C-alpha positions as a printed Julia matrix, in Angstrom:
280×3 Matrix{Float64}:
 -44.76   34.77  -21.34
 -41.2    33.41  -21.42
 -39.87   36.65  -19.95
 -42.42   36.49  -17.11
 -41.39   32.88  -16.35
 -37.69   33.87  -16.19
 -38.55   36.73  -13.84
 -40.44   34.36  -11.54
 -37.51   31.92  -11.5
 -35.1    34.7   -10.56
 -37.29   35.9    -7.68
 -35.33   35.83   -4.42
 -31.99   35.31   -6.21
 -29.19   37.84   -6.19
 -28.73   39.53   -9.59
 -25.18   40.88   -9.94
 -25.0    44.24  -11.68
 -22.46   45.06  -14.33
 -20.12   46.78  -11.87
 -20.06   43.9    -9.37
 -17.09   41.49   -9.47
 -17.79   37.77   -9.36
 -15.84   36.27   -6.41
 -12.99   33.98   -7.39
 -12.9    30.37   -6.32
 -10.09   29.46   -3.91
  -7.05   28.0    -5.6
  -6.97   24.25   -4.77
  -3.18   24.53   -4.73
  -3.51   26.71   -1.6
  -5.13   23.9     0.42
  -3.27   23.19    3.66
  -3.32   19.62    4.96
  -4.97   19.48    8.42
  -2.86   18.39   11.36
  -3.39   16.69   14.73
  -1.45   16.69   17.97
  -0.6    13.16   19.11
   0.14   12.53   22.77
   3.41   10.63   23.15
   3.34    7.66   25.53
   6.99    8.37   26.36
   6.18   11.95   27.43
   9.4    12.98   25.7
  11.73   10.69   27.67
  14.48   11.02   25.09
  18.13   11.95   25.63
  19.11   15.61   25.53
  19.61   16.73   21.95
  16.76   14.63   20.61
  14.14   16.88   18.93
  11.42   15.38   21.14
  13.33   15.61   24.41
  10.82   16.74   27.03
   7.99   17.03   24.49
   4.64   15.48   25.38
   3.07   15.75   21.92
   4.03   15.55   18.26
   2.2    17.22   15.38
   1.25   15.01   12.44
  -0.47   15.69    9.14
  -3.6    13.9     7.98
  -2.99   11.09    5.51
  -3.23   11.95    1.84
  -3.94    9.99   -1.33
  -0.18    9.76   -1.82
   0.14    8.11    1.58
  -2.47    5.54    0.55
  -0.27    4.75   -2.44
   2.57    3.99   -0.04
   0.4     1.46    1.78
  -0.32   -0.4    -1.46
   3.23   -0.32   -2.85
   4.21   -3.97   -3.25
   7.9    -3.28   -2.99
   7.55   -1.37    0.27
   5.17   -3.96    1.69
   7.53   -6.8     0.81
  10.43   -5.06    2.53
   8.31   -4.11    5.53
   8.88   -0.41    4.86
   5.34    0.81    4.11
   4.35    1.71    7.68
   7.76    3.21    8.37
   7.5     5.4     5.28
   3.97    6.44    6.25
   5.02    7.46    9.77
   7.82    9.6     8.36
   5.48   11.23    5.85
   2.85   12.29    8.38
   5.29   13.84   10.88
   5.04   17.57   10.21
   8.51   18.51   11.47
  10.91   17.29    8.79
  13.83   17.48   11.22
  12.4    14.54   13.19
  13.51   11.1    12.01
  10.66    8.7    12.7
  13.08    5.81   13.07
  14.62    7.45   16.13
  11.27    7.37   17.96
  10.37    4.71   20.5
   8.14    1.93   19.18
   5.31    3.03   21.47
   5.41    6.6    20.16
   5.42    5.29   16.59
   2.36    3.17   17.35
   0.55    6.2    18.76
   1.28    8.09   15.53
   0.12    5.18   13.4
  -3.17    4.82   15.29
  -3.92    8.54   15.11
  -3.07    8.68   11.4
  -5.47    5.82   10.71
  -8.22    7.37   12.85
  -7.96   10.77   11.16
  -8.15    9.13    7.74
 -10.95    6.59    8.24
 -12.5     7.31   11.65
 -12.14    5.74   15.08
 -14.2     2.64   14.26
 -11.91   -0.24   13.36
 -13.49   -3.49   12.18
 -11.3    -6.56   12.22
 -11.34  -10.26   13.07
  -9.99  -11.99   16.15
  -9.28  -15.63   16.9
 -10.52  -17.13   20.15
  -7.53  -18.22   22.29
  -9.57  -21.15   23.65
 -11.31  -22.79   20.68
  -9.61  -21.11   17.73
 -12.81  -19.84   16.1
 -12.67  -16.51   14.28
 -15.2   -13.74   14.71
 -15.58  -10.08   13.92
 -14.68   -7.29   16.31
 -15.41   -3.58   16.27
 -12.96   -1.37   18.15
 -13.1     2.3    19.02
  -9.55    3.57   18.51
 -10.31    6.52   20.78
 -10.46    4.1    23.71
  -6.77    3.63   24.33
  -4.45    3.67   27.32
  -1.01    5.23   27.25
   1.72    3.59   29.3
   4.63    5.93   29.98
   7.21    3.26   30.69
   7.75    4.43   34.27
   6.8     1.19   36.01
  10.47    0.45   36.65
  10.81    3.11   39.35
   9.82    0.8    42.23
  12.25   -1.91   41.11
  16.03   -2.42   41.1
  16.22   -1.07   37.54
  18.27    2.12   37.18
  17.95    4.75   34.45
  21.23    6.17   33.19
  21.87    9.73   32.0
  21.48    8.75   28.35
  17.96    7.37   29.09
  19.05    3.75   28.81
  18.61    1.32   31.7
  20.66   -1.03   33.83
  19.74   -4.06   35.9
  21.47   -7.1    37.4
  20.16  -10.52   36.38
  19.12  -12.57   39.46
  20.81  -15.9    38.63
  23.94  -15.09   36.63
  24.41  -11.65   38.32
  25.35  -10.25   34.91
  24.79   -6.49   34.67
  22.68   -5.64   31.61
  22.44   -2.28   29.88
  19.27   -2.13   27.74
  16.78    0.24   26.12
  13.27    0.44   24.63
  13.04   -0.47   20.96
  12.92    2.27   18.32
  12.04    2.39   14.63
  15.42    1.1    13.53
  15.03   -1.92   15.82
  11.54   -2.64   14.49
  12.79   -2.61   10.89
  15.67   -4.89   11.83
  13.23   -7.3    13.45
  11.03   -7.28   10.34
  14.03   -8.07    8.13
  15.04  -10.95   10.36
  11.5   -12.33   10.23
  11.53  -12.26    6.43
  14.67  -14.37    6.1
  13.77  -17.87    4.9
  16.73  -19.4     6.72
  15.88  -17.6     9.96
  12.73  -19.16   11.48
  10.34  -17.0    13.48
  10.07  -19.4    16.43
  12.98  -17.64   18.2
  11.39  -14.2    17.98
  11.87  -13.51   21.72
  15.61  -14.04   21.46
  15.8   -11.87   18.34
  14.02   -9.07   20.16
  16.32   -9.41   23.16
  19.39   -9.05   20.95
  17.97   -5.72   19.78
  17.11   -4.15   23.13
  20.27   -5.28   24.94
  23.14   -2.81   24.64
  25.75   -4.67   26.66
  26.43   -7.43   29.2
  28.93   -6.48   31.92
  30.08   -3.65   29.66
  30.7    -5.89   26.61
  28.68   -4.47   23.71
  30.14   -6.41   20.76
  27.69   -8.49   18.74
  29.47  -11.76   19.49
  29.1   -11.34   23.25
  25.53  -10.03   23.13
  24.36  -12.8    20.8
  26.08  -15.54   22.82
  24.66  -14.44   26.17
  21.16  -14.0    24.75
  21.24  -17.48   23.2
  22.58  -19.19   26.35
  20.89  -17.21   29.14
  19.04  -19.34   31.7
  15.27  -19.15   31.31
  14.65  -17.38   34.64
  17.13  -14.62   33.76
  15.58  -14.27   30.3
  12.09  -13.95   31.78
  13.34  -11.37   34.28
  15.01   -9.33   31.53
  11.96   -9.4    29.25
   9.83   -8.16   32.12
  12.33   -5.36   32.82
  12.2    -4.42   29.13
   8.4    -4.18   29.21
   8.51   -1.99   32.32
  10.75    0.64   30.67
   9.03    0.62   27.26
   6.4     3.34   26.63
   3.41    1.98   24.78
  -0.12    2.7    23.64
  -2.5    -0.09   24.55
  -5.79   -0.72   22.78
  -7.62   -3.58   24.46
 -11.15   -4.97   24.28
 -13.3    -7.38   26.25
 -13.59  -10.5    24.12
 -16.33  -13.11   24.45
 -16.33  -16.03   22.05
 -19.69  -16.78   20.44
 -18.76  -20.44   20.04
 -17.4   -21.45   23.46
 -18.26  -18.4    25.63
 -14.59  -17.93   26.56
 -13.98  -14.43   27.94
 -10.82  -12.39   28.38
  -9.32   -9.0    27.64
  -7.39   -9.14   24.38
  -4.99   -6.74   22.71
  -6.5    -5.36   19.55
  -4.94   -7.04   16.49
  -3.58   -4.57   13.96
  -3.46   -6.72   10.87
  -3.23   -5.95    7.18
  -6.74   -4.48    7.23
  -5.82   -1.78    9.74
  -5.46    0.94    7.11
  -8.01   -0.54    4.72
 -11.45   -0.68    6.37
 -14.51   -1.87    4.51
 -15.3     0.64    1.77
């Protein structure tokens, strides 16, 4: 009876004979991390000699468990280095230094890395600009707009051979040489924010000191810092607008309607500390 039951259980199943080899399982060590192509907002507008000069895409690896460890490393988080380290880790081409990439290209990499790891749905909270109430938001990271930083072409801004820019301030008539921010500039800004004796309320001036290369050809820190601190407001506004026009960026925006006061406007998606840690 037992033999008959075993035969019935084996009906329809393959019975390997003695001469048949059992297939080996794939070696987990042979697993290759998947990759994605990320479209660069800058479209490769880098100086000649840069590894991404003229390139429209960059290949990145999917995040790994090791990368998640980076995002929870207290030391790296305290120093503001976690995201920078992550960006460098996911870039497949080791010859590319992530800190030499424009801030907009780095943001595109960061968004794609997060989406490939946890999906395009991003749940976060936003504060109403009108009444200050906080409410949940759900964003589809696939719905993004790339700005190539070419809006300067119909203005008096000039692009130089080294891909930096030049413009004359309307009031002081000072000639400014400036550039989009890169990874090094972002890290410098983070370090300045973290200084207890350096308040964050002058963040616009700090940023200006990073994207300005020279005033009337003077590129020393003393001159740049002095002019940035003492520039008339109309010149400063003009220069910040010029900076935005030349800076490639990835924009993720969403229609916001407050449930408390019915205020409506289009808001930039906030990428807070929960960006890489969705509800699990």
